[in-house]
N, C-alpha and C positions, 0 to 999 in steps of 0.2 A: 235668686230663688230664696224664699224664706219659709221657715217652718216654725210654728210656735205651739206650745202646749199649755195646759192649765194645771200641771202637776205642781210639785213643790219647787220652790226656788232653790238654787244651789248656794251653798256657803262659800266663802273665799277659799277654804281648804279644798272643797270639791272642785271649784273652778281651776285651782292650781294643778289638778290631776286630770282635767277634762280630756286632754289630748294624749293621755298615757294609755297604750294598749292594755286591754283587759280590766281597766278600772271601771267599776260600777258604783258610782256614788250612792245611789238609792239602796242598792243591795247591802252596802255597808251599814246603812241605817236600819233597815227593816228585814233584810234577807228575803224579801218577797218578789223582787223583780226578776224576770227571766232575761236571758241573753248572756252573751259572753263578754261584752264590753269592747267590741271591735268595730261595729258599724259606723259610728261617727268618726272614729280615728281613720278608718279606711277611706271614707268619703273625703275628709279633710286632707289626707295625704295626697290623694289624687288631684284635688284642686290645687294644692300647694306645688305639686310637681310641674304643673303647666303655668306656674307663676301667678296664680289668681289667689283670692282671699276667701277665708272662712272665718266668720266671727260668731261668738256665742255670748249671750248675756241674759240676765234675769229680766223678766217683764217688769215694767214699772207700775202699771195700774192694777195688777193682780198677781197671785202666785203663778209660777211657771217660768219657762225659758224660751228664748228665741235663738234660732240658728239661721244665719244668713250666708249664702254661698254666692260669690260674685263670679259668674262665668259669662264673658262676652259671647254673643252669638257666633262670632267667627273663630272661636276656640276649637281646635281639633285635638283629639286624643289619638295618638299614633297607636296602631295595632302592632303588638310585638308577638313574635313566635315563641312558643315555649318548648 
């Protein structure tokens, strides 16, 4: 699965914090973005838990970022009781 946007590209410093819970790169620059900074981290953590991969990088041809999740069709996520 792949998602891409046409927002600003991330700096090396922002990329170094990308998987840090509550980190909001754009908010630190402008203060204008909503959110808590958990969505991408939660998705990536779930993907990593089942041994798969999540990659993020800047778009080459224009501003923005790409996030790729690799989840084979036969991957199962076990339901746990709380």
